C-alpha positions as CSV (number, residue, x, y, z in Angstrom):
1,M,-26.5,70.3,21.5
2,A,-28.1,71.1,24.8
3,L,-31.1,73.2,25.5
4,K,-32.2,74.6,28.8
5,S,-35.6,73.5,29.8
6,S,-38.5,76.0,29.8
7,T,-42.2,76.0,29.7
8,S,-42.0,78.3,26.6
9,V,-39.0,78.7,24.4
10,E,-35.8,76.9,25.2
11,K,-32.4,78.5,24.7
12,V,-30.0,76.8,22.2
13,S,-26.5,76.4,23.5
14,G,-23.4,76.8,21.4
15,N,-22.5,73.1,21.5
16,I,-24.2,72.3,18.2
17,K,-22.3,73.2,15.0
18,V,-23.9,73.4,11.6
19,R,-22.1,71.4,8.9
20,S,-20.6,73.1,5.8
21,D,-23.6,71.9,3.8
22,G,-26.0,73.7,6.2
23,I,-27.3,70.5,7.7
24,Y,-27.7,69.7,11.4
25,D,-27.2,66.3,13.0
26,L,-29.2,66.0,16.2
27,V,-30.2,63.6,18.9
28,L,-33.3,64.4,20.9
29,V,-33.6,62.2,24.0
30,L,-37.2,61.7,25.0
31,G,-38.3,62.9,28.5
32,Q,-40.4,61.0,31.0
33,W,-43.5,61.4,28.9
34,K,-42.4,58.5,26.8
35,N,-43.3,56.2,29.8
36,Q,-46.8,57.7,30.0
37,I,-48.2,56.7,26.6
38,P,-47.8,53.6,24.4
39,N,-44.5,53.5,22.4
40,E,-46.3,53.2,19.1
41,Q,-48.4,56.3,19.8
42,A,-45.4,58.3,20.9
43,N,-43.7,57.4,17.6
44,I,-46.8,58.6,15.7
45,I,-46.9,61.9,17.6
46,I,-43.3,62.6,16.8
47,A,-43.8,61.6,13.1
48,D,-46.8,63.8,12.8
49,A,-44.9,66.8,14.3
50,L,-42.0,66.3,11.9
51,N,-44.5,66.2,9.0
52,Y,-46.2,69.4,10.3
53,C,-42.8,71.2,10.3
54,T,-41.9,69.9,6.9
55,Y,-45.3,70.9,5.4
56,H,-45.0,74.5,6.9
57,K,-41.3,74.6,5.8
58,F,-39.8,75.2,9.2
59,F,-37.1,72.6,8.3
60,L,-36.5,69.7,5.9
61,V,-35.9,66.2,7.2
62,M,-33.0,64.5,5.4
63,G,-33.0,61.4,7.7
64,Y,-34.5,60.2,11.0
65,L,-34.7,57.3,13.4
66,I,-37.4,57.2,16.1
67,T,-36.9,54.8,18.9
68,K,-38.4,54.3,22.3
69,R,-35.8,56.6,24.0
70,R,-34.5,59.0,21.3
71,L,-35.0,60.7,18.0
72,C,-32.0,60.9,15.7
73,L,-32.4,63.7,13.1
74,V,-30.6,65.0,10.1
75,I,-32.4,68.2,9.1
76,D,-31.8,71.3,6.9
77,I,-33.0,74.6,8.1
78,N,-34.5,76.2,5.0
79,D,-32.9,79.6,5.2
80,Q,-30.4,81.3,7.4
81,N,-32.9,84.1,8.0
82,P,-35.9,82.5,9.8
83,K,-38.2,85.3,8.8
84,C,-37.9,84.0,5.2
85,F,-39.9,80.9,6.0
86,C,-42.6,82.6,7.9
87,P,-46.0,80.9,7.0
88,D,-48.7,82.6,5.0
89,N,-51.6,81.4,7.1
90,K,-52.6,84.3,9.4
91,T,-53.2,82.3,12.5
92,L,-50.0,80.3,12.1
93,K,-48.1,83.5,11.2
94,K,-49.1,85.1,14.5
95,E,-48.0,82.0,16.4
96,F,-44.7,82.0,14.4
97,D,-44.1,85.7,15.1
98,D,-44.7,85.2,18.8
99,A,-42.3,82.3,18.9
100,Y,-39.7,84.2,16.8
101,N,-39.7,87.1,19.3
102,E,-39.3,84.8,22.2
103,C,-36.5,83.0,20.5
104,V,-34.7,86.2,19.9
105,D,-35.0,87.1,23.6
106,K,-33.7,83.7,24.6
107,C,-30.9,83.3,22.1
108,V,-29.0,86.4,23.2
109,G,-25.8,86.6,21.1
110,Y,-27.1,84.2,18.4
111,H,-29.3,86.5,16.5
112,D,-27.0,86.7,13.5
113,S,-26.1,83.0,13.5
114,L,-27.7,79.8,12.4
115,L,-28.6,78.9,16.0
116,L,-31.6,81.2,16.0
117,P,-33.4,79.4,13.1
118,L,-32.6,76.1,14.8
119,C,-34.0,77.3,18.1
120,L,-37.2,78.5,16.3
121,A,-37.5,75.3,14.3
122,L,-37.2,73.1,17.3
123,H,-39.6,75.2,19.2
124,M,-42.3,74.8,16.5
125,F,-41.6,71.0,16.5
126,K,-41.9,70.7,20.2
127,K,-45.1,72.7,20.3
128,Q,-46.7,70.1,17.9
129,V,-45.4,67.3,20.0
130,R,-47.1,68.8,23.1
131,K,-50.3,69.3,21.1
132,G,-50.1,65.6,20.0
133,I,-49.7,64.4,23.6
134,A,-52.6,66.6,24.8
135,E,-54.9,65.3,22.0
136,Y,-53.9,61.7,22.8
137,W,-54.9,62.1,26.4
138,Q,-58.1,63.9,25.5
139,T,-59.1,61.0,23.2
140,E,-58.1,58.5,25.9
141,M,-60.2,60.2,28.6
142,D,-63.2,60.5,26.2
143,Y,-62.9,56.8,25.4
144,R,-62.8,55.7,29.0
145,Q,-65.7,58.0,29.9
146,E,-67.8,56.5,27.1
147,H,-67.0,52.9,27.9
148,S,-67.0,52.9,31.7
149,S,-70.0,52.6,33.9
150,A,-68.1,53.6,37.0
151,R,-67.8,57.3,36.2
152,N,-66.2,58.4,39.5
153,L,-63.7,55.6,39.4
154,L,-62.9,56.5,35.8
155,V,-62.1,60.1,36.6
156,D,-59.8,59.2,39.5
157,N,-58.0,56.7,37.3
158,T,-57.7,59.1,34.5
159,R,-56.3,61.9,36.6
160,S,-53.8,59.5,38.2
161,K,-52.5,58.3,34.8
162,A,-52.6,61.5,32.8
163,P,-49.2,63.3,32.6
164,K,-48.5,66.4,34.6
165,K,-47.7,69.6,32.8
166,L,-44.3,69.3,31.2
167,G,-42.1,71.7,33.0
168,K,-38.4,72.0,33.8
169,R,-38.2,68.6,35.5
170,N,-40.3,66.8,32.9
171,Q,-39.2,68.3,29.6
172,L,-40.1,66.9,26.2
173,F,-36.5,66.3,24.9
174,R,-32.9,66.8,25.8
175,E,-30.9,67.8,22.7
176,Y,-27.4,66.8,21.8
177,P,-25.2,66.6,18.7
178,L,-25.5,63.4,16.7
179,Y,-21.9,62.1,16.6
180,N,-22.5,58.4,15.5
181,P,-21.2,58.3,11.8
182,Y,-22.9,55.0,11.2
183,I,-26.4,56.3,12.1
184,I,-25.9,59.4,10.1
185,A,-24.8,57.4,7.1
186,L,-27.6,54.8,7.3
187,I,-30.5,57.2,7.8
188,T,-29.3,59.4,4.9
189,G,-28.9,56.5,2.5
190,K,-25.1,56.4,2.4
191,P,-23.6,52.9,2.0
192,I,-21.0,51.8,4.5
193,H,-18.1,49.7,3.3
194,L,-15.6,48.5,5.9
195,K,-12.6,46.2,5.5
196,Y,-13.4,44.5,8.7
197,Y,-16.4,43.2,10.6
198,N,-17.9,45.7,13.0
199,P,-20.4,44.1,15.4
200,H,-21.8,47.5,16.4
201,L,-22.6,48.3,12.8
202,A,-24.0,44.9,12.1
203,K,-26.3,45.1,15.1
204,L,-27.4,48.6,14.1
205,E,-28.2,47.5,10.5
206,Q,-30.2,44.5,11.7
207,Y,-32.2,46.8,14.1
208,I,-33.2,49.3,11.5
209,H,-33.7,46.9,8.6
210,N,-37.4,47.2,7.7
211,Y,-38.0,49.4,10.8
212,N,-41.1,51.5,10.3
213,F,-40.0,54.7,11.9
214,C,-36.8,55.2,10.1
215,S,-35.7,56.9,6.8
216,V,-33.7,54.0,5.6
217,G,-36.7,52.6,3.7
218,D,-37.2,56.0,1.9
219,Y,-33.8,55.8,0.4
220,K,-34.7,52.3,-0.9
221,G,-37.9,53.6,-2.5
222,V,-40.3,52.6,0.3
223,L,-42.5,55.5,1.6
224,G,-42.3,55.9,5.4
225,P,-44.5,57.8,7.9
226,V,-42.3,60.9,7.7
227,V,-41.9,63.0,4.5
228,I,-38.2,63.4,3.9
229,Q,-36.0,65.3,1.4
230,C,-33.7,62.6,0.1
231,L,-30.0,63.3,-0.4
232,L,-28.2,62.3,-3.5
233,R,-24.5,61.5,-3.4
234,N,-22.0,61.6,-6.2
235,R,-19.0,59.3,-6.6
236,N,-17.0,61.4,-4.1
237,G,-19.7,61.1,-1.5
238,I,-20.7,64.7,-1.7
239,L,-24.3,65.4,-0.8
240,S,-26.9,67.2,-2.9
241,K,-30.7,67.6,-2.5
242,K,-32.9,65.4,-4.6
């Protein structure tokens, strides 16, 4: 999936296809902002944004993997009609309605498809990420101001290190379909049985074993930083929501 960069709502291209079970497999590659704040803090900002969207029912997270460069996601958009998961909170409802109208304008030709709800869900997610980045830098500047005696030098240093406004050339994410079947299987709790040794799979399993920002632990009964909707599989490997 690819989205055109914008300072407001980004247009969803037709590259992404929803699976027969209504679930999207996505890769969100982080923009340059990932180099402007600590990696652990970036992971927390993304996790908080995912939880925000889950809490307000913009989408359900079935599986995720947050790394330094990308976010792998398996999500379920709650309803084909995005108006059906409009929040009850008045302030949030206004914000949602504005985003919905912008997404309709941007997603010309996709109004009756599943791509409009996806565009809207990703827009709300990105808005929370932007908010998290802004809050991090505000906290960082307040801390420096409080603990530095050289106030003028502090302001200069802060301005030089604070990120510029995220525009077309410094977007939050670049979105693509998630094609790697091993990642999809592992982050949604599906066991992989091969008749041969696969070094790529072995390296991947070693990397995500006990990794904090990944849903693998949730399917083993260990709560992670992101609330997920676990998927159950029958003997034929068919998915169902838990």
